[in-house]
Structures are given as C-alpha cells and as structure tokens.
C-alpha positions in Angstrom: 10.3 10.6 19.4 7.4 8.2 18.5 8.8 7.3 15.1 12.2 6.3 16.5 10.5 4.3 19.3 8.3 2.4 17.0 11.3 0.6 15.3 12.1 -2.6 17.2 9.5 -1.8 19.9 6.2 -3.1 21.3 2.8 -1.4 21.4 0.9 -1.7 24.7 -2.8 -0.9 24.3 -5.1 -0.6 27.3 -8.7 -1.8 26.8 -11.6 0.4 25.9 -11.9 4.0 24.9 -13.5 5.6 21.9 -12.3 7.7 18.9 -13.4 11.2 18.2 -12.3 14.4 16.5 -11.1 15.2 13.0 -8.0 13.7 11.5 -5.9 13.9 8.3 -3.9 10.8 7.9 -0.6 10.9 5.9 -0.5 11.0 2.2 -1.3 8.0 0.0 1.7 5.7 -0.3 0.9 4.3 -3.7 0.5 7.7 -5.2 3.7 9.1 -3.5 5.8 6.3 -5.0 4.4 6.9 -8.5 4.7 10.7 -8.3 8.4 10.4 -7.6 9.0 7.9 -10.4 7.1 9.8 -13.1 8.3 13.2 -11.8 11.9 11.9 -12.2 11.2 10.7 -15.8 9.4 13.9 -16.8 10.8 17.0 -18.4 10.8 20.0 -16.2 10.0 20.4 -12.5 7.4 18.5 -10.5 6.1 19.9 -7.3 4.5 17.3 -5.0 2.2 18.3 -2.1 1.0 15.8 0.5 4.0 13.4 -0.1 4.1 10.6 2.4 7.3 10.9 4.4 7.3 7.2 5.3 10.2 4.8 4.9 8.8 3.1 1.8 8.2 6.3 -0.2 11.6 7.7 1.0 13.2 4.5 -0.3 11.9 5.2 -3.7 13.1 8.8 -3.5 16.6 7.7 -2.4 16.7 5.3 -5.3 16.1 8.1 -7.8 18.6 10.3 -6.2 21.1 7.5 -6.7 20.0 7.4 -10.3 21.0 11.0 -10.8 17.7 12.8 -10.1 17.8 16.1 -8.0 15.1 16.6 -5.4 14.5 19.2 -2.8 12.8 18.0 0.4 10.6 16.5 1.5 9.6 19.1 4.1 6.2 18.9 5.6 5.0 16.8 2.7 6.3 19.1 0.0 8.8 17.8 -2.5 10.3 19.3 -5.7 11.8 17.0 -8.3 13.8 18.2 -11.3 13.0 15.6 -14.0 15.7 14.2 -16.3 13.4 12.9 -19.0 12.8 9.3 -20.0 16.4 8.8 -21.0 18.2 10.9 -18.5 18.8 8.5 -15.6 22.4 7.5 -14.9 23.9 4.3 -13.6 24.0 4.1 -9.8 27.3 3.7 -8.0 26.0 0.5 -6.3 22.9 -1.6 -5.6 19.7 0.2 -4.8 18.4 -0.7 -1.3 14.6 -0.4 -1.2 14.2 -1.4 2.4 10.8 -3.0 3.0 9.1 -1.6 -0.1 7.7 -4.2 -2.5 6.1 -1.5 -4.6 9.5 0.2 -5.1 11.1 -3.0 -6.2 8.4 -4.3 -8.6 7.8 -0.9 -10.3 11.5 -0.1 -10.5 12.1 -3.5 -12.1 9.9 -2.5 -15.0 11.3 1.0 -15.3 15.0 0.0 -15.1 14.5 -2.8 -17.6 14.5 -0.1 -20.3 17.6 1.7 -19.3 21.0 1.5 -21.0 22.9 0.6 -17.8 22.9 -2.4 -15.4 21.3 -2.1 -11.9 20.7 -4.3 -8.9 17.7 -4.1 -6.5 18.0 -5.2 -2.9 15.8 -4.9 0.2 15.5 -5.9 3.8 15.1 -9.6 4.9 11.4 -9.5 4.4 11.5 -8.0 0.9 14.2 -10.4 -0.1 11.8 -13.3 0.6 8.9 -11.9 -1.5 8.1 -13.4 -4.9 9.3 -11.5 -8.0 8.8 -13.9 -10.9 5.3 -12.5 -11.3 7.1 -9.3 -12.6 10.3 -10.7 -14.0 8.6 -13.3 -16.3 6.4 -10.9 -18.2 9.2 -8.4 -18.4 11.4 -11.2 -19.9 8.6 -11.6 -22.6 9.2 -7.9 -23.4 12.9 -8.6 -23.9 14.2 -7.7 -20.5 17.1 -9.6 -18.8 16.6 -9.8 -15.1 18.4 -12.4 -12.9 16.8 -13.5 -9.6 17.7 -16.0 -6.9 16.9 -19.6 -7.6 13.7 -19.1 -5.7 12.6 -16.2 -7.9 13.3 -13.6 -5.2 15.7 -10.5 -4.9 18.4 -9.5 -5.5 17.2 -8.5 -8.9 20.1 -8.0 -11.3 18.8 -6.0 -14.3 20.9 -6.0 -17.5 20.7 -2.7 -19.3 20.9 -2.1 -23.1 18.1 -4.5 -24.0 15.6 -3.7 -26.7 12.1 -4.0 -25.3 9.0 -4.7 -27.3 5.4 -4.2 -26.4 3.3 -7.3 -25.5 -0.3 -8.1 -24.9 -0.3 -9.6 -21.4 -3.2 -11.0 -19.4 -2.5 -10.9 -15.7 -3.1 -14.4 -14.2 -3.8 -12.7 -10.8 -5.0 -9.1 -10.3 -2.0 -7.0 -9.3 -1.6 -3.3 -9.6 2.2 -3.7 -9.0 2.7 -6.1 -11.9 0.4 -4.0 -14.2 2.4 -0.8 -13.3 5.7 -2.5 -13.9 4.7 -3.5 -17.4 3.3 -0.1 -18.2 6.6 1.6 -17.0 8.6 -0.8 -19.1 6.2 -0.1 -22.0 7.4 3.6 -22.0 10.7 2.2 -23.4 9.3 -0.5 -25.6 8.8 -0.6 -29.4 5.1 -0.7 -30.2 2.1 -1.1 -27.9 2.0 -2.6 -24.4 -1.4 -3.9 -23.3 -2.2 -5.3 -19.9 -5.6 -7.0 -19.2 -6.8 -7.5 -15.6 -8.9 -10.4 -14.3 -10.4 -7.9 -11.8 -10.0 -4.1 -11.3 -6.9 -3.0 -9.4 -5.8 0.5 -8.3 -5.2 2.7 -11.3 -2.9 5.4 -9.9 -0.2 4.7 -12.5 -2.7 5.2 -15.4 -4.1 8.4 -13.8 -0.7 9.9 -13.1 0.7 9.0 -16.6 -2.3 10.9 -18.1 -1.6 13.8 -15.7 1.9 14.0 -16.9 0.6 14.2 -20.5 1.3 10.6 -21.6 -1.4 9.0 -23.7 -2.9 6.0 -21.9 -6.0 4.1 -23.2 -8.5 2.1 -21.2 -10.5 -0.5 -23.1 -12.8 -2.4 -20.7 -10.5 -4.6 -18.6 -7.4 -3.6 -20.6 -5.0 -0.7 -20.4 -2.5 0.1 -23.2 0.1 2.6 -24.1 2.8 2.9 -26.8 6.5 3.6 -26.2 8.4 6.7 -27.3 6.3 9.4 -25.7 7.3 12.2 -23.3 6.2 13.1 -19.7 5.8 16.8 -18.7 6.3 17.8 -15.1 3.8 19.8 -13.1 2.1 20.1 -9.7 0.7 17.1 -7.9 -1.4 16.9 -4.7 -1.3 13.5 -3.0 -4.6 12.8 -1.0 -4.6 11.2 2.4 -4.1 7.4 2.2 -7.3 5.4 2.5 -5.2 2.4 3.6 -4.1 4.4 6.7 -7.7 5.8 7.2 -9.0 2.2 7.2 -7.6 1.6 10.7 -9.6 4.5 12.1 -12.7 3.5 10.1 -12.5 0.1 11.9 -11.6 1.6 15.3 -14.5 4.0 15.3 -16.9 1.3 14.1 -16.1 -1.1 16.9 -15.8 1.4 19.8 -19.1 2.5 21.4 -19.5 6.3 21.5 -17.0 6.9 18.7 -17.6 9.7 16.1 -14.7 10.5 13.8 -14.1 12.6 10.7 -11.2 11.8 8.3 -10.3 14.7 6.0 -9.2 14.8 2.4 -9.1 11.0 1.9 -8.4 9.5 -1.5 -11.5 7.9 -2.8 -10.2 6.3 -6.0 -12.8 3.7 -6.9 -10.1 1.1 -7.2 -9.2 1.6 -3.6 -12.6 1.9 -1.8 -13.3 -1.8 -1.2 -12.8 -1.3 2.5 -15.7 1.1 2.7 -17.9 -1.2 0.7 -17.0 -4.2 2.9 -17.5 -2.3 6.2 -20.9 -0.9 5.0 -22.0 -4.4 4.2 -21.1 -5.4 7.7 -23.3 -2.6 9.1 -20.8 0.2 9.5 -22.1 3.8 9.7 -19.9 5.5 7.2 -20.8 8.7 5.2 -18.8 10.4 2.5 -19.0 14.1 2.2 -17.5 17.0 0.1 -16.5 14.8 -2.8 -14.4 16.4 -5.4 -11.4 15.8 -7.7 -7.9 17.0 -7.0 -5.1 16.4 -9.4 -7.0 13.7 -11.2 -7.9 11.7 -8.0 -11.3 11.8 -6.3 -11.1 12.9 -2.6 -13.6 13.5 0.1 -14.4 13.7 3.8 -15.3 10.5 5.6 -17.5 10.5 8.7 -17.8 7.3 10.7 -19.7 6.5 13.9 -19.9 3.4 16.0 -22.4 0.8 14.8 -23.1 -2.9 15.4 -21.3 -5.1 12.9 -22.4 -8.4 11.4 -20.4 -11.1 9.7 -20.6 -11.4 5.9 -19.3 -13.4 3.0 -17.0 -10.8 1.4 -17.9 -10.3 -2.2 -15.1 -11.5 -4.5 -15.3 -8.4 -6.7 -14.3 -6.3 -3.6 -11.2 -8.4 -2.7 -8.7 -6.7 -5.0 -10.1 -3.3 -4.1 -9.3 -3.8 -0.4 -6.2 -6.1 -0.6 -4.1 -3.9 1.7 -6.9 -3.2 4.2 -7.7 -6.8 5.2 -5.7 -6.8 8.5 -8.0 -4.0 9.7 -11.1 -5.7 8.2 -10.2 -8.9 10.1 -10.4 -7.0 13.4 -13.8 -5.7 12.4 -14.9 -9.3 11.7 -13.6 -10.4 15.1 -15.9 -7.8 16.7 -18.9 -8.6 14.5 -21.9 -10.9 15.2 -21.7 -14.1 13.2 -19.1 -15.4 10.8 -17.1 -13.5 8.2 -15.7 -15.5 5.2 -13.0 -14.4 2.8 -11.8 -16.3 -0.3 -9.8 -15.4 -3.4 -7.2 -13.4 -1.4 -4.1 -15.7 -1.8 -2.0 -12.6 -2.4 -2.3 -11.8 1.4 0.1 -14.7 2.0 3.0 -13.0 0.2 2.8 -9.5 1.6 5.2 -8.1 4.3 4.1 -11.2 6.2 1.7 -14.1 5.6 -1.2 -11.8 6.6 -3.7 -14.7 6.7 -1.7 -16.8 9.1 -0.4 -14.0 11.2 -3.8 -12.4 11.7 -5.3 -15.8 12.5 -2.7 -16.5 15.1 -3.1 -13.1 16.7 -6.9 -13.3 16.8 -6.7 -16.8 18.3 -4.4 -15.4 21.0 -7.1 -12.9 21.8 -9.8 -15.5 22.1 -11.3 -15.3 18.6 -11.9 -18.4 16.4 -10.1 -17.8 13.1 -9.7 -20.6 10.6 -7.1 -19.9 7.8 -7.8 -21.1 4.3 -5.4 -21.4 1.4 -6.8 -18.2 -0.1 -8.7 -16.6 2.7 -10.0 -17.0 6.2 -13.1 -17.7 8.3 -13.6 -15.5 11.4 -16.2 -16.2 14.0 -17.0 -12.9 15.8 -16.9 -12.8 19.5 -15.5 -11.0 22.5 -11.9 -9.9 22.2 -9.9 -10.7 25.3 -6.4 -9.4 26.1 -3.2 -11.1 25.3 0.1 -10.9 23.5 0.4 -11.0 19.7 3.3 -10.6 17.2 3.2 -8.3 14.2 6.1 -10.0 12.5 7.5 -6.6 11.5 4.4 -6.0 9.4 3.1 -2.4 9.8 -0.5 -3.2 8.9 -0.7 -6.1 11.3 0.7 -3.9 14.1 -1.8 -1.1 13.5 -4.8 -3.5 13.1 -4.2 -5.1 16.5 -3.7 -1.7 18.1 -7.2 -0.7 17.1 -8.5 -4.1 18.5 -7.7 -2.7 21.9 -10.8 -0.4 21.6 -13.0 -3.5 21.9 -10.9 -5.7 24.0 -11.6 -6.7 27.6 -8.0 -6.6 28.7 -4.7 -5.2 27.7 -3.1 -6.1 24.3 0.7 -6.3 23.8 1.9 -6.2 20.2 5.5 -7.3 19.7 7.7 -6.6 16.7 6.1 -3.3 15.6 9.3 -2.5 13.6 7.9 -1.1 10.4 4.9 1.2 11.2 6.6 4.2 9.8 6.9 2.6 6.4 3.4 3.7 5.7 2.2 5.8 8.7 4.7 8.0 10.4 3.2 9.4 13.6 0.5 6.7 13.9 0.9 6.4 17.7 0.6 10.1 18.4 -2.4 10.4 16.0 -4.2 7.4 17.5 -3.5 8.5 21.0 -4.9 12.0 20.3 -8.0 10.4 18.8 -8.6 8.4 22.0 -6.7 5.1 21.7 -4.9 4.2 24.9 -1.6 3.2 23.3 2.0 3.5 24.5 5.3 2.4 23.0 8.0 0.5 24.9 11.0 -1.6 24.4 10.2 -5.0 22.9 10.6 -8.2 24.8 
C-alpha cells in the first residue's frame, strides 16, 4: 500500500520523535544494477541475494529481459539470472525505457556500444534532461556511434556493429558511472582500456568484474582491463545500501534520545564519505562486526544522537558521498555554525538540481542556505515547519522527511513521486523506527 501511495503523493511529517531499534535497509542500488548486467553477460547461472526491488534496479532487469536474458524473480530479494555470455544478447523489439535511472542509461550505453545490433535508450522526463555527453564522447573515442539530442541528452541511439578499440582516458570529473560505462565497453574492445580518476569513486564495477573472474588491474588512480575475456556466473550477496542508511544516520543524529542500529550495511571505502563527514560534524557513529561478503566489506552501524557542528567538508570526501548530500544538508541545517561544501557541481545534474532544490527547501523551513555554483553554504539553526517540494527526487523527499525529527512544526513534502526507485518501503520502515510520517494525496 505504501509503495503505491508514494507515487504522485505528499509526505506529511509531524514534528519531534526519535529513532530507535534495529533496521536493515534495502539492498545496495549500485551493486544491484551491476550484478544484473554482469550476470546477464556471464556464462552460467548467477544467483543474487539481497537484490533491491526498487524501480531503478527493476528497470535494468527489464532491459536485459528485453535483450533476451532469462531471469527468475525477484522474490524477497532473490533473483536468478541465466547468463548468455558476452556475445549472446539479442536485439530488442523496441526502445529500452529506463525510467528514472541514470545509472542504467549510462552503463548500458557502454555495454550496448559493443553489440552487433542497434538499440535506443529512453527514460522519463527527468532522465531525458540529464547530460549524456560525458559518456557518449569518450565512447566515441573508442569507436562507438551514439546519437543524442542536440543538447547531448537522451534518447541515445546506439549503432551496432562498430569495432571498438581500447583507449587511455582521464576522467575530467570523478564519475563512477562514466568509468563503469568505459570499462563495460572495454569488454568488447581491441586492446586495453584504461580509465584514470581525478579522485576515488565507487569501485563496485571493478570488484564485481573480478568476482565474475574477469581480470581487472588497479594502478594507483587508474583501472584497466583488456577485451576478449569471459565472465563466469556464480552467487552474489548484495549488502544493504549505505545511501539508504544515510537518512537514518542523519535522523538519529539530530533527534534527541535516538539510538539506532543498521544491519549488514555495505562499507565499501569508496562509499563511506557520509560516515566521515558526519563524524567530523560530531556524530556518534560506531561500526561493528566488520567482515567481507562477496568481495564487498559490510558491517553493523550503531548511531546515537549527538550535538552537530558546522564544518568545511573536505574535498576528498565529496565524491565518496555524492548521493548522500541531501541528507547531509539536513544535518548541516541542525548543526551549530556554518557548513560549507565546494567541488560538488555534479549535484546540479542529478534527478534534480540538488543544490538549488535543497537550498529552496531549507529556506522554506527557516534555514539560511546560500547556493554556490559547485556547492552550498548552510547556516545551522532551528528548523521550523513549512511546505517544500521534492521535485520528484527520491533523495530530496527522504532527506526532508528526516528533517521533521528536529522541526518545530509540521513539514509537508510535495512531489514525492520516486521514493521507490531506491527505497521501497521507506515510509513503513521510518514510521516503525519512530518518524511520525504519513502519506496522502498531493496538492
């Protein structure tokens, strides 16, 4: 009931409360995408546990079914994929609609550039506005032929039958999606493909490729592979998504009396920037029972309420927390003093312009927030009540929902249309933990 209600609806959050108990948030979205993709290209069967049954990951799964891949499930996070091998995909009957998923579109652009058939990638109105030249231009240097709109956006029309060649590419901006797209294209390229990053980004693609038996080499800031190899299917366990856990880390930090445990959370070092930033702000976060599952580090996170203080966010942590900044901005709004962020221009081309949308929403709640071209300045204070718009951005909606824990009055969040893209069941889980949230028809 909640998932259906979230689409096209409004969140109403009553002020106050605290978070407590033990939670396991849904599976990691980034890993779920990549597990489907590599499982489809592998030889043999891949069994995935902990798969995120959210709209974005399901869009990736639907695309591969349209490309001729058989899959059973998902049921309760379990998914079985019968791989077709690197050269076993078949031409789809029509365009592949990827909904709101930028990860699906960018990674598939690289993967499909090496196929023998033509394909077209579409998405919803938000995805069709997002920039794609950052992927299509380096792919063109590899020999791919991909047509975009005049603005460099989708639809992406990918011409099959092109002979790809490996390149040595330095990313102008740190981006795991662009890196992954080039590595996936590199599976089909002659010679070696090397990608060098200006700063570390999530490395799930490299870890999963190695887990499927494909040789990948890391040399400092560079990762490289050669085409012509094979992938072998096998079992994969997807850890809980730290991006989803981030909302509860912030909620428990800002709500007096909170004490919360988050189970089996992925602790990949390229994804833990949110923990580093919150700890620098004074958050009481402890990591327990650390271990490795399926090539990914996981652990239990315990968080308690603690006073927070404004900081200048270290630039080296920015790419390691790029998806968690809406939640971090709420923590900054509740902190004593000013928080400053720079070097995060990528936030302006996410599902929404997350810098401007968060600044507008915080201002509506009485917080001074000054947007910058590549970041924001937030002066901590007392959150009032008010009405904000999520602009169909799932992370904006969930961030402002958690703000209700520290607000003095009710918060209404309009346009909460896409929460189930990354966090199906968010409202129920948040309510069970202590957030006074309800869902109703939007204005």
